[in-house]
C-alpha positions as CSV (number, residue, x, y, z in Angstrom):
1,M,0.0,0.3,-0.1
2,K,2.9,2.8,1.1
3,M,4.2,2.3,-2.4
4,F,0.8,2.3,-3.9
5,V,1.0,5.9,-2.5
6,H,3.7,6.6,-3.0
7,Y,3.1,6.6,-6.8
8,A,0.2,7.7,-6.7
9,A,0.8,10.8,-5.5
10,S,3.4,11.9,-8.7
11,F,1.1,10.3,-10.4
12,F,-1.7,12.5,-8.8
13,L,1.2,15.9,-9.3
14,I,1.1,15.1,-13.5
15,L,-2.6,14.9,-13.7
16,G,-2.9,17.9,-11.5
17,S,0.2,19.8,-13.8
18,S,-0.7,18.1,-17.6
19,T,-2.7,20.3,-19.7
20,H,-2.8,19.4,-23.4
21,V,-1.8,15.7,-23.6
22,F,-2.5,16.1,-27.1
23,A,-0.3,14.2,-29.6
24,K,0.6,16.8,-31.6
25,D,-0.2,14.5,-34.7
26,A,-3.0,13.0,-33.9
27,T,-5.8,12.0,-35.9
28,V,-8.3,12.5,-33.3
29,D,-10.2,16.0,-33.6
30,N,-7.6,17.5,-31.0
31,K,-9.8,20.2,-30.3
32,A,-13.3,18.7,-30.3
33,T,-11.6,15.9,-27.4
34,D,-9.9,19.2,-26.1
35,E,-13.0,21.0,-25.9
36,A,-15.7,17.7,-24.0
37,A,-12.5,16.9,-21.9
38,H,-13.0,19.8,-19.3
39,G,-12.0,20.3,-15.9
40,D,-9.6,18.6,-14.1
41,Y,-9.6,15.3,-16.8
42,H,-5.7,16.3,-18.6
43,L,-4.5,13.2,-18.6
44,H,-4.5,11.3,-21.8
45,I,-4.7,7.8,-22.0
46,C,-5.1,5.9,-24.9
47,A,-6.0,1.8,-24.0
48,F,-7.9,-0.8,-25.6
49,H,-11.7,-1.9,-24.5
50,I,-13.2,-5.4,-24.9
51,A,-16.5,-6.4,-23.8
52,K,-16.7,-9.1,-21.2
53,D,-19.9,-10.4,-23.1
54,D,-17.8,-10.9,-26.4
55,P,-14.4,-10.7,-25.9
56,S,-14.4,-10.2,-30.5
57,F,-15.3,-6.6,-29.7
58,V,-12.4,-4.3,-28.6
59,I,-12.3,-0.5,-29.0
60,E,-9.1,1.4,-28.8
61,T,-10.2,4.0,-26.1
62,Q,-9.3,7.6,-25.0
63,H,-9.3,8.0,-21.4
64,Y,-9.2,11.7,-19.2
65,C,-8.6,10.9,-16.0
66,S,-9.0,13.3,-13.0
67,H,-7.6,12.6,-8.8
68,Y,-10.3,11.3,-6.6
69,N,-8.7,10.5,-3.5
70,D,-6.0,7.9,-2.3
71,N,-7.8,5.2,-4.0
72,L,-9.1,6.6,-6.6
73,F,-8.8,7.9,-9.9
74,Q,-12.0,8.3,-12.2
75,C,-11.7,8.8,-16.6
76,L,-13.7,9.9,-19.2
77,L,-14.1,7.7,-22.2
78,Y,-13.9,8.4,-25.2
79,E,-14.0,6.7,-29.2
80,T,-11.3,7.7,-31.7
81,T,-12.2,9.8,-34.2
82,L,-10.7,10.9,-37.4
83,Q,-9.8,14.5,-38.2
84,G,-12.4,16.5,-37.7
85,V,-14.7,15.0,-36.2
86,K,-16.3,14.9,-32.9
87,P,-16.0,12.3,-30.3
88,K,-18.4,11.0,-28.5
89,L,-18.4,10.0,-24.8
90,L,-17.9,6.1,-24.2
91,G,-18.5,5.9,-20.7
92,V,-16.1,6.2,-17.8
93,E,-14.1,4.0,-16.0
94,Y,-13.0,4.4,-12.3
95,V,-9.9,3.1,-11.2
96,I,-8.5,2.0,-7.3
97,S,-5.6,0.5,-5.8
98,D,-5.5,-3.1,-5.1
99,A,-5.4,-2.7,-1.5
100,A,-9.0,-1.5,-2.1
101,Y,-10.1,-3.9,-4.1
102,Q,-8.9,-6.4,-1.3
103,K,-11.7,-5.0,0.1
104,L,-14.3,-5.6,-1.8
105,T,-17.3,-8.2,-2.4
106,A,-16.2,-11.5,-3.9
107,E,-19.5,-10.6,-5.8
108,E,-18.3,-6.8,-6.3
109,K,-14.7,-7.8,-7.8
110,R,-16.5,-9.5,-11.0
111,L,-16.9,-5.7,-12.0
112,W,-13.4,-5.1,-11.8
113,H,-10.4,-5.6,-14.2
114,P,-7.0,-5.7,-13.9
115,H,-4.5,-3.7,-15.4
116,D,-1.3,-5.2,-14.9
117,F,-1.2,-7.1,-18.9
118,E,-1.6,-4.2,-20.8
119,V,0.6,-2.2,-18.7
120,R,3.3,-4.5,-19.2
121,Q,2.4,-4.9,-22.8
122,G,2.1,-1.8,-23.5
123,L,-1.4,-1.7,-24.9
124,L,-1.9,1.5,-22.3
125,A,-0.4,4.4,-23.2
126,T,-0.1,8.0,-22.3
127,I,-0.5,11.1,-25.0
128,G,2.2,13.2,-24.5
129,L,4.1,12.7,-21.4
130,P,7.7,12.9,-20.6
131,E,9.1,9.9,-20.4
132,K,9.9,10.3,-16.5
133,E,5.8,11.3,-15.6
134,D,5.2,8.3,-17.6
135,E,7.4,6.5,-16.0
136,Q,5.4,7.4,-12.8
137,V,1.9,7.0,-13.5
138,M,3.4,3.6,-15.2
139,K,4.6,2.5,-11.6
140,A,1.2,3.8,-10.2
141,L,-1.2,2.2,-12.6
142,V,0.3,-1.2,-13.1
143,T,-1.5,-2.7,-9.1
144,T,-4.5,-0.5,-10.5
145,W,-8.7,-1.9,-10.8
146,G,-10.7,-0.5,-12.7
147,K,-14.8,-0.2,-13.3
148,T,-15.5,0.1,-16.9
149,W,-19.0,1.7,-18.2
150,H,-19.4,1.9,-21.8
151,T,-23.0,3.6,-21.4
152,W,-22.5,4.3,-25.8
153,P,-22.1,0.8,-25.8
154,D,-21.4,0.8,-29.8
155,P,-20.6,3.9,-30.8
156,K,-21.2,3.0,-35.6
157,T,-24.7,4.4,-33.4
158,D,-26.5,7.0,-33.9
159,I,-27.3,8.0,-30.6
160,P,-26.2,5.8,-27.3
161,L,-28.7,2.1,-27.7
162,G,-28.5,-0.6,-25.1
163,A,-28.0,-0.7,-22.0
164,P,-24.7,-0.3,-20.4
165,R,-21.8,-2.7,-21.6
166,L,-19.7,-3.4,-18.7
167,M,-15.8,-4.2,-20.6
168,W,-12.4,-5.7,-19.8
169,S,-8.7,-5.0,-20.2
170,A,-6.5,-7.5,-22.2
171,G,-5.3,-10.5,-20.1
172,K,-3.1,-12.9,-22.4
173,P,-1.3,-12.1,-26.4
174,G,-4.3,-12.0,-29.2
175,D,-6.6,-10.1,-27.2
176,V,-5.8,-7.0,-29.2
177,P,-5.4,-7.7,-32.8
178,Q,-2.2,-6.7,-34.5
179,K,-3.8,-4.6,-37.2
180,M,-5.4,-2.1,-34.3
181,I,-1.5,-2.2,-32.0
182,E,-0.4,-1.1,-35.1
183,A,-3.0,1.9,-36.3
184,R,-3.0,2.7,-32.1
185,D,1.3,3.1,-32.6
186,K,1.0,5.3,-35.8
187,R,-2.2,7.1,-35.4
188,W,-0.2,8.4,-31.8
189,D,3.5,7.7,-33.2
190,I,4.4,5.4,-30.4
191,N,5.7,1.9,-29.9
192,T,4.2,-0.7,-27.6
193,E,7.1,-3.1,-28.3
194,E,9.4,-0.2,-27.4
195,L,7.0,0.7,-24.6
196,K,7.2,-3.3,-23.1
197,K,10.8,-3.4,-23.2
198,E,11.1,0.0,-21.6
199,R,8.6,-1.1,-18.5
200,E,10.1,-4.6,-18.5
201,K,13.5,-2.3,-16.5
202,F,11.7,-0.4,-14.1
203,L,8.0,-2.5,-13.1
204,P,8.3,-4.9,-10.5
205,A,8.4,-8.0,-11.0
206,P,4.8,-9.7,-11.2
207,S,3.0,-10.9,-8.6
208,G,1.3,-13.7,-9.9
209,R,-1.7,-12.8,-9.9
């Protein structure tokens, strides 16, 4: 717990100080997204969400996150759009520490996914952060858990249809199609394989959970 608080303190400092964190030449409509992700939701994280009820449904999701307290931060979720297209608000994700997760009931735990695999594999990436700040964010996130609901289950529809959808994170190789990873890397000018190699150098050994 002390280790989480140490890294989380740096993470939340980053959350409070980051302002414009968009990739320079990203194909997402930066102006529209920046206007939508207002307030304290400054930290931009790009990751892939997988439908809990249908693992074949995978979507690249843009997160804009804010500190709530020492055990919780929360993120607004947006779709990834082409240049000039205003993104749809997909839903929300709540992120808690491992200490908070361990206190949940068995029933509640079934709604929370781990971030360990996607952090270590480079599938979860900050956008626009300096390397040292990114390292602090990953050290804080690797042991956390997320509860993610997409209230706009299918962004291909003109309006949100159907019940909110519980989304999950990648947990093994192949959960996210390679073509989607390559498209994400090109869009944001990042390299998932390089992120994986760099994180092996500073993240603690996997806990085996």
